[in-house]
N, C-alpha and C positions, 0 to 999 in steps of 0.2 A: 121923894116918891120913887125914884129909880132905885135907890138903895133898898127900900122896902120891898119892891118887886123882886129884886135880886135875892134877898133873904128868903122870901117865900119859895122861889124856884129852887134854891139850895136845899131847903127843908124837904121839898117834894122829891128831889133827886135822892137825897139821903134816905128818906122813907122807902122809896122804890128799891134802892140797893139793899136795904135791910130785909125787905120782903122777899126779894129774889134769893138772898143768901140763906134763908131758912131752909132746913132740910126737907120739910114737907113741900115747899114750893119747888125745890130742886127736883124731887122725884116726880112731881106733876109736870114740871117743865120737860124732863126727860121723857116721860111717858106720853105726853100729848104733842110735843113738838119735835124733839130730837130723834126719837126712835122711828116715828113715821117718816121723817125726812130721810133718814139713813136707809130705810126699807125702800122708799121710792127711788132714791138714787141707785141703790143696788139693782133694782129691777130694770131701770133704764140702762145701766152700764153693763149688765150681764151679757147681752149679745156681743158687745165689743170685746169683752174679756174672753169669751169662748172663741171668737174669731181670731184674736191674737194668739191664743194657745194653739189653735189649728194651724195658723201660718207658721209659727215657730216649730211645730212638729214637722210640717212639710219641709221647712228649711233644713232641719236636722237630718231628715231622710235624704234630701238632695245632697247635702254635704257628705254624708256617709257613703252614699252610692257613688258620688263623684270621686271620692278618695279611693274607694275600692276599684273602680274602673281605671283610675290613673295608676294605681299600684299594679294592676294586672297588665296594663300596657307596658309599663316599665319592665316588668318581669319577662313579658314575651319578647320585648326588644333586646333585653340582655341575653335571653336564651338563643335568639337568632344570631347574635353577633358572636 
């Protein structure tokens, strides 16, 4: 009896794999599940992405401004000596 149930389960799994592998099911799977999921994740992640870009931009400005100020201080100190 156990062997019989195992065979039935293997057949069911095999049939499900065949159905999923079909091209028409693949496009339906992409259209109905994967694409909405990616859009949802993109909408939820977008504020974090923009915030990260903003922080990196500020960091670049601070580094550039700091290096310019440091260069000017070194130039003034050399000029005074």
